[in-house]
Each structure stands twice: as C-alpha cells, then as structure tokens.
N, CA, C and O atoms as a Tinker XYZ file with bonds, in Angstrom:
   248  protein
     1  N    -16.283000   -5.203000    7.015000    73     2
     2  CA   -16.086000   -3.634000    7.284000    64     1     3
     3  C    -14.717000   -3.182000    6.805000    63     2     4     5
     4  O    -13.693000   -3.838000    6.997000    81     3
     5  N    -14.765000   -2.061000    6.191000    73     3     6
     6  CA   -13.333000   -1.481000    5.874000    64     5     7
     7  C    -12.862000   -0.489000    6.974000    63     6     8     9
     8  O    -13.616000    0.033000    7.796000    81     7
     9  N    -11.664000   -0.316000    6.897000    73     7    10
    10  CA   -10.962000    0.575000    7.893000    64     9    11
    11  C     -9.659000    1.068000    7.340000    63    10    12    13
    12  O     -9.082000    0.437000    6.454000    81    11
    13  N     -9.168000    2.215000    7.857000    73    11    14
    14  CA    -7.780000    2.505000    7.520000    64    13    15
    15  C     -6.693000    1.848000    8.106000    63    14    16    17
    16  O     -6.874000    1.359000    9.221000    81    15
    17  N     -5.496000    1.730000    7.523000    73    15    18
    18  CA    -4.470000    0.952000    8.066000    64    17    19
    19  C     -3.382000    1.916000    8.112000    63    18    20    21
    20  O     -2.915000    2.403000    7.082000    81    19
    21  N     -2.948000    2.219000    9.326000    73    19    22
    22  CA    -1.961000    3.478000    9.671000    64    21    23
    23  C     -0.658000    2.811000    9.908000    63    22    24    25
    24  O     -0.617000    1.860000   10.689000    81    23
    25  N      0.322000    3.190000    9.351000    73    23    26
    26  CA     1.895000    2.729000    9.577000    64    25    27
    27  C      2.231000    3.796000   10.650000    63    26    28    29
    28  O      2.494000    4.936000   10.267000    81    27
    29  N      2.237000    3.520000   11.868000    73    27    30
    30  CA     2.758000    4.478000   12.911000    64    29    31
    31  C      3.998000    4.805000   12.850000    63    30    32    33
    32  O      4.322000    5.791000   13.511000    81    31
    33  N      5.065000    4.091000   12.048000    73    31    34
    34  CA     6.353000    4.844000   11.952000    64    33    35
    35  C      6.483000    5.800000   11.072000    63    34    36    37
    36  O      7.496000    6.499000   11.066000    81    35
    37  N      5.518000    5.969000   10.230000    73    35    38
    38  CA     5.354000    7.077000    9.216000    64    37    39
    39  C      4.519000    8.230000    9.496000    63    38    40    41
    40  O      4.671000    9.320000    8.944000    81    39
    41  N      3.574000    7.949000   10.424000    73    39    42
    42  CA     2.712000    9.051000   10.948000    64    41    43
    43  C      3.490000   10.024000   11.786000    63    42    44    45
    44  O      4.292000    9.705000   12.664000    81    43
    45  N      3.159000   11.289000   11.412000    73    43    46
    46  CA     3.781000   12.349000   12.098000    64    45    47
    47  C      2.548000   13.206000   13.123000    63    46    48    49
    48  O      2.788000   14.314000   13.603000    81    47
    49  N      1.495000   12.619000   13.296000    73    47    50
    50  CA     0.521000   13.150000   14.055000    64    49    51
    51  C      0.142000   14.545000   13.706000    63    50    52    53
    52  O     -0.092000   15.378000   14.582000    81    51
    53  N      0.074000   14.833000   12.313000    73    51    54
    54  CA    -0.293000   16.283000   11.923000    64    53    55
    55  C     -1.863000   16.483000   11.949000    63    54    56    57
    56  O     -2.339000   17.618000   11.934000    81    55
    57  N     -2.702000   15.275000   11.991000    73    55    58
    58  CA    -4.150000   15.552000   11.994000    64    57    59
    59  C     -4.853000   15.840000   10.674000    63    58    60    61
    60  O     -6.072000   16.009000   10.694000    81    59
    61  N     -4.246000   15.902000    9.644000    73    59    62
    62  CA    -4.648000   16.012000    8.274000    64    61    63
    63  C     -5.717000   15.014000    7.943000    63    62    64    65
    64  O     -6.806000   15.342000    7.472000    81    63
    65  N     -5.367000   13.811000    8.204000    73    63    66
    66  CA    -6.385000   12.633000    8.012000    64    65    67
    67  C     -7.646000   12.787000    8.839000    63    66    68    69
    68  O     -8.732000   12.490000    8.341000    81    67
    69  N     -7.538000   13.286000   10.217000    73    67    70
    70  CA    -8.362000   13.211000   11.064000    64    69    71
    71  C     -9.577000   14.289000   10.545000    63    70    72    73
    72  O    -10.787000   14.065000   10.527000    81    71
    73  N     -8.852000   15.553000   10.120000    73    71    74
    74  CA    -9.740000   16.590000    9.549000    64    73    75
    75  C    -10.573000   16.266000    8.195000    63    74    76    77
    76  O    -11.662000   16.744000    7.877000    81    75
    77  N     -9.811000   15.364000    7.504000    73    75    78
    78  CA   -10.338000   14.885000    6.236000    64    77    79
    79  C    -11.460000   13.836000    6.287000    63    78    80    81
    80  O    -12.287000   13.750000    5.379000    81    79
    81  N    -11.470000   13.070000    7.326000    73    79    82
    82  CA   -12.358000   11.938000    7.471000    64    81    83
    83  C    -13.836000   12.522000    7.792000    63    82    84    85
    84  O    -14.156000   13.185000    8.779000    81    83
    85  N    -14.702000   12.089000    6.654000    73    83    86
    86  CA   -16.190000   12.460000    6.884000    64    85    87
    87  C    -16.758000   11.819000    7.915000    63    86    88    89
    88  O    -17.666000   12.335000    8.567000    81    87
    89  N    -16.272000   10.617000    8.163000    73    87    90
    90  CA   -16.980000    9.643000    9.230000    64    89    91
    91  C    -16.485000    9.594000   10.728000    63    90    92    93
    92  O    -16.864000    8.811000   11.599000    81    91
    93  N    -15.655000   10.496000   10.819000    73    91    94
    94  CA   -14.850000   10.875000   12.101000    64    93    95
    95  C    -14.462000    9.618000   12.658000    63    94    96    97
    96  O    -14.707000    9.379000   13.840000    81    95
    97  N    -13.908000    8.829000   11.961000    73    95    98
    98  CA   -13.275000    7.458000   12.310000    64    97    99
    99  C    -11.789000    7.452000   12.868000    63    98   100   101
   100  O    -11.284000    6.428000   13.326000    81    99
   101  N    -11.171000    8.583000   12.801000    73    99   102
   102  CA    -9.798000    8.836000   13.285000    64   101   103
   103  C     -9.732000    9.918000   14.366000    63   102   104   105
   104  O    -10.498000   10.882000   14.380000    81   103
   105  N     -8.736000    9.692000   15.302000    73   103   106
   106  CA    -8.513000   10.682000   16.389000    64   105   107
   107  C     -6.916000   10.897000   16.543000    63   106   108   109
   108  O     -6.161000   10.002000   16.163000    81   107
   109  N     -6.434000   12.030000   17.073000    73   107   110
   110  CA    -5.106000   11.974000   17.221000    64   109   111
   111  C     -4.593000   11.162000   18.544000    63   110   112   113
   112  O     -5.214000   11.390000   19.582000    81   111
   113  N     -3.644000   10.348000   18.585000    73   111   114
   114  CA    -3.277000    9.645000   19.606000    64   113   115
   115  C     -2.105000   10.242000   20.192000    63   114   116   117
   116  O     -1.790000   11.368000   19.807000    81   115
   117  N     -1.393000    9.644000   21.088000    73   115   118
   118  CA    -0.169000   10.073000   21.901000    64   117   119
   119  C      0.993000   10.240000   20.848000    63   118   120   121
   120  O      1.650000   11.280000   20.799000    81   119
   121  N      1.248000    9.031000   19.897000    73   119   122
   122  CA     2.296000    9.075000   19.155000    64   121   123
   123  C      1.978000    8.968000   17.675000    63   122   124   125
   124  O      2.782000    9.247000   16.786000    81   123
   125  N      0.623000    8.503000   17.468000    73   123   126
   126  CA     0.192000    8.538000   16.090000    64   125   127
   127  C     -1.222000    8.703000   15.957000    63   126   128   129
   128  O     -1.834000    8.775000   17.023000    81   127
   129  N     -1.938000    8.787000   14.814000    73   127   130
   130  CA    -3.212000    8.839000   14.698000    64   129   131
   131  C     -3.882000    7.562000   15.060000    63   130   132   133
   132  O     -3.248000    6.539000   14.800000    81   131
   133  N     -4.969000    7.448000   15.576000    73   131   134
   134  CA    -5.530000    6.158000   15.864000    64   133   135
   135  C     -6.999000    5.988000   15.323000    63   134   136   137
   136  O     -7.716000    6.938000   15.009000    81   135
   137  N     -7.348000    4.710000   15.255000    73   135   138
   138  CA    -8.715000    4.489000   14.752000    64   137   139
   139  C     -9.771000    4.435000   15.886000    63   138   140   141
   140  O     -9.757000    3.544000   16.735000    81   139
   141  N    -10.511000    5.241000   15.864000    73   139   142
   142  CA   -11.414000    5.430000   17.106000    64   141   143
   143  C    -12.817000    4.686000   16.916000    63   142   144   145
   144  O    -13.484000    4.377000   17.904000    81   143
   145  N    -13.216000    4.426000   15.694000    73   143   146
   146  CA   -14.558000    3.924000   15.334000    64   145   147
   147  C    -14.673000    3.252000   13.917000    63   146   148   149
   148  O    -15.475000    3.604000   13.053000    81   147
   149  N    -13.696000    2.167000   13.794000    73   147   150
   150  CA   -13.515000    1.520000   12.572000    64   149   151
   151  C    -14.906000    1.059000   11.889000    63   150   152   153
   152  O    -15.031000    1.005000   10.666000    81   151
   153  N    -15.906000    0.742000   12.765000    73   151   154
   154  CA   -17.314000    0.249000   12.132000    64   153   155
   155  C    -17.777000    1.392000   11.311000    63   154   156   157
   156  O    -18.527000    1.154000   10.364000    81   155
   157  N    -17.415000    2.599000   11.568000    73   155   158
   158  CA   -18.045000    3.551000   10.936000    64   157   159
   159  C    -17.465000    4.037000    9.714000    63   158   160   161
   160  O    -18.054000    4.930000    9.105000    81   159
   161  N    -16.236000    3.498000    9.216000    73   159   162
   162  CA   -15.412000    3.909000    8.192000    64   161   163
   163  C    -16.274000    3.570000    6.844000    63   162   164   165
   164  O    -16.788000    2.464000    6.682000    81   163
   165  N    -16.375000    4.582000    5.936000    73   163   166
   166  CA   -17.046000    4.470000    4.614000    64   165   167
   167  C    -16.169000    3.976000    3.510000    63   166   168   169
   168  O    -16.660000    3.728000    2.409000    81   167
   169  N    -14.869000    3.819000    3.754000    73   167   170
   170  CA   -14.021000    3.435000    2.708000    64   169   171
   171  C    -13.694000    4.382000    1.615000    63   170   172   173
   172  O    -13.361000    3.984000    0.499000    81   171
   173  N    -13.796000    5.743000    1.964000    73   171   174
   174  CA   -14.036000    6.756000    0.842000    64   173   175
   175  C    -12.409000    7.055000    0.359000    63   174   176   177
   176  O    -12.121000    7.499000   -0.752000    81   175
   177  N    -11.474000    6.738000    1.360000    73   175   178
   178  CA   -10.029000    7.039000    0.936000    64   177   179
   179  C     -9.619000    8.497000    1.203000    63   178   180   181
   180  O     -8.485000    8.876000    0.911000    81   179
   181  N    -10.496000    9.292000    1.735000    73   179   182
   182  CA    -9.992000   10.921000    2.135000    64   181   183
   183  C     -8.969000   10.741000    3.084000    63   182   184   185
   184  O     -8.195000   11.698000    3.081000    81   183
   185  N     -8.705000    9.922000    3.840000    73   183   186
   186  CA    -7.736000   10.056000    4.927000    64   185   187
   187  C     -6.372000    9.820000    4.228000    63   186   188   189
   188  O     -5.349000   10.430000    4.543000    81   187
   189  N     -6.450000    8.830000    3.198000    73   187   190
   190  CA    -5.214000    8.418000    2.391000    64   189   191
   191  C     -4.910000    9.720000    1.733000    63   190   192   193
   192  O     -3.805000   10.219000    1.945000    81   191
   193  N     -5.733000   10.306000    0.984000    73   191   194
   194  CA    -5.407000   11.509000    0.220000    64   193   195
   195  C     -4.778000   12.646000    1.028000    63   194   196   197
   196  O     -3.841000   13.344000    0.641000    81   195
   197  N     -5.437000   12.745000    2.243000    73   195   198
   198  CA    -4.903000   13.864000    3.003000    64   197   199
   199  C     -3.647000   13.695000    3.622000    63   198   200   201
   200  O     -3.030000   14.717000    3.922000    81   199
   201  N     -3.135000   12.545000    3.878000    73   199   202
   202  CA    -1.984000   12.213000    4.531000    64   201   203
   203  C     -0.569000   12.507000    3.847000    63   202   204   205
   204  O     -0.137000   11.762000    2.968000    81   203
   205  N      0.144000   13.654000    4.305000    73   203   206
   206  CA     1.245000   14.154000    3.717000    64   205   207
   207  C      2.487000   12.961000    3.518000    63   206   208   209
   208  O      3.290000   12.984000    2.585000    81   207
   209  N      2.462000   12.029000    4.489000    73   207   210
   210  CA     3.506000   11.180000    4.651000    64   209   211
   211  C      3.390000    9.624000    4.013000    63   210   212   213
   212  O      4.269000    8.763000    3.957000    81   211
   213  N      2.012000    9.571000    3.558000    73   211   214
   214  CA     1.593000    8.199000    3.200000    64   213   215
   215  C      1.490000    7.164000    4.144000    63   214   216   217
   216  O      1.647000    5.976000    3.864000    81   215
   217  N      1.215000    7.626000    5.312000    73   215   218
   218  CA     1.203000    6.716000    6.377000    64   217   219
   219  C     -0.169000    5.732000    6.487000    63   218   220   221
   220  O     -0.215000    4.715000    7.180000    81   219
   221  N     -1.175000    6.204000    5.731000    73   219   222
   222  CA    -2.344000    5.616000    5.614000    64   221   223
   223  C     -2.140000    4.655000    4.196000    63   222   224   225
   224  O     -2.103000    5.320000    3.160000    81   223
   225  N     -2.030000    3.434000    4.067000    73   223   226
   226  CA    -1.701000    2.968000    2.925000    64   225   227
   227  C     -2.824000    2.170000    2.232000    63   226   228   229
   228  O     -2.770000    1.956000    1.021000    81   227
   229  N     -3.747000    1.770000    2.926000    73   227   230
   230  CA    -4.884000    1.123000    2.119000    64   229   231
   231  C     -6.146000    1.123000    3.076000    63   230   232   233
   232  O     -5.997000    1.479000    4.245000    81   231
   233  N     -7.178000    0.797000    2.683000    73   231   234
   234  CA    -8.465000    0.502000    3.290000    64   233   235
   235  C     -8.683000   -0.983000    3.232000    63   234   236   237
   236  O     -8.842000   -1.568000    2.160000    81   235
   237  N     -8.690000   -1.627000    4.479000    73   235   238
   238  CA    -8.541000   -2.968000    4.547000    64   237   239
   239  C     -9.966000   -3.706000    4.842000    63   238   240   241
   240  O    -10.623000   -3.176000    5.738000    81   239
   241  N    -10.401000   -4.580000    4.366000    73   239   242
   242  CA   -11.532000   -5.478000    4.665000    64   241   243
   243  C    -11.217000   -6.252000    5.995000    63   242   244   245
   244  O    -10.111000   -6.793000    6.021000    81   243
   245  N    -11.954000   -6.381000    7.018000    73   243   246
   246  CA   -11.839000   -7.346000    8.174000    64   245   247
   247  C    -12.583000   -8.684000    7.895000    63   246   248
   248  O    -12.584000   -9.578000    8.742000    81   247
C-alpha cells in the first residue's frame, strides 16, 4: 500500500492537501495534517502537488 509521508515540522495545517486528495485519505489534525485512511491512498501525488510548503515529500510503500 502507498501513503503520503508528512513532515510535521514543515506542515502549516492549511488544508490544501486535504482538499486536493481525491481519496479522502487526509484530515486536519491539531498541529499538522494527519493520515486518516492510508489503505485508501491511490498514490496519485495530488497532495504533494497541492502542498505549498513541500511537507509531503513522497508516496511510500509499506
């Protein structure tokens, strides 16, 4: 399974990646975006493209 890898030190919780994700894998957390359903990730990279700070650096395989 693939899933986004989020650098919580760079995430500003703007929600751009949450809005861009077609599979609803991400949600806004208290301090950073969190992965809510990694099993549903389709590995498209839309979250990476939408992130203004580059906090999502890759799609990793488990």
